[in-house]
C-alpha positions as CSV (number, residue, x, y, z in Angstrom):
1,M,98.7,82.5,103.2
2,Q,101.7,83.1,101.0
3,A,103.9,86.1,101.3
4,G,102.5,89.1,99.5
5,Q,98.9,87.9,99.5
6,R,96.2,90.2,100.9
7,I,92.7,89.3,102.1
8,V,90.2,91.5,100.2
9,G,87.0,89.8,101.5
10,K,85.4,86.7,102.8
11,K,83.2,84.2,101.0
12,I,80.6,81.6,101.9
13,G,79.8,78.8,99.5
14,L,77.4,76.0,99.2
15,S,74.8,77.9,101.2
16,A,71.9,76.3,99.3
17,K,70.8,72.8,100.4
18,V,70.6,71.6,96.8
19,M,74.2,72.6,96.3
20,Q,75.3,70.9,99.5
21,D,73.5,67.7,98.4
22,M,75.1,67.9,95.0
23,M,78.6,68.2,96.5
24,G,77.9,65.6,99.3
25,V,78.4,67.9,102.2
26,N,76.0,69.0,105.0
27,E,77.0,72.5,105.7
28,P,78.3,75.6,103.9
29,D,82.0,76.3,103.4
30,Y,83.8,79.5,103.9
31,G,87.1,81.1,103.0
32,H,89.0,84.3,102.1
33,L,89.1,86.2,98.9
34,L,92.6,87.1,97.9
35,G,93.4,90.1,95.7
36,E,95.4,88.9,92.7
37,I,96.1,89.7,89.0
38,A,95.5,87.5,86.1
39,F,97.8,87.5,83.0
40,I,95.8,86.8,79.8
41,L,98.3,85.3,77.4
42,K,98.4,85.6,73.7
43,K,101.0,82.8,73.4
44,E,102.0,79.8,75.5
45,L,104.9,80.0,77.9
46,K,107.0,76.8,78.3
47,G,110.2,75.6,79.9
48,P,112.1,76.1,83.1
49,H,114.0,79.2,81.8
50,V,111.1,81.6,81.2
51,S,112.3,85.2,81.6
52,T,110.5,88.4,82.6
53,K,110.9,89.5,79.0
54,D,109.3,86.2,77.8
55,V,106.3,86.8,80.1
56,L,105.9,90.4,78.9
57,Q,106.0,89.4,75.3
58,A,103.5,86.6,75.8
59,T,101.0,88.7,77.8
60,D,98.0,90.1,75.9
61,Y,96.6,92.0,78.9
62,V,96.3,91.9,82.7
63,L,93.1,91.9,84.8
64,P,92.2,92.1,88.5
65,A,91.3,88.7,89.8
66,I,90.2,86.9,93.0
67,S,91.2,83.6,94.3
68,L,88.5,81.3,95.6
69,G,90.9,79.1,97.5
70,G,91.1,75.7,95.9
71,Y,88.0,75.6,93.8
72,N,89.0,73.8,90.6
73,L,85.8,71.9,89.7
74,S,84.5,72.3,86.2
75,P,80.7,71.9,85.6
76,R,81.3,68.4,84.1
77,E,82.7,67.2,87.5
78,F,79.6,68.0,89.5
79,P,77.5,64.9,90.4
80,P,74.1,64.7,88.8
81,V,71.1,66.2,90.7
82,G,67.9,64.2,91.1
């Protein structure tokens, strides 16, 4: 865990056999839910010298969020079922 992160819960994934088959695993996975915030931007931030002022000006709003620890699959990446 990185400095400043806080565990806010636990998760179990792939608990259904059909999902395990789809992902090519034979048991559920598990992990921690980390409390975070998400910045919803109204304009893109670029470059190595982005300042706090730039971030504030680019931010539309902020929401509470959770991290699911490394899940970055989009629906199109799941193997076909059947």
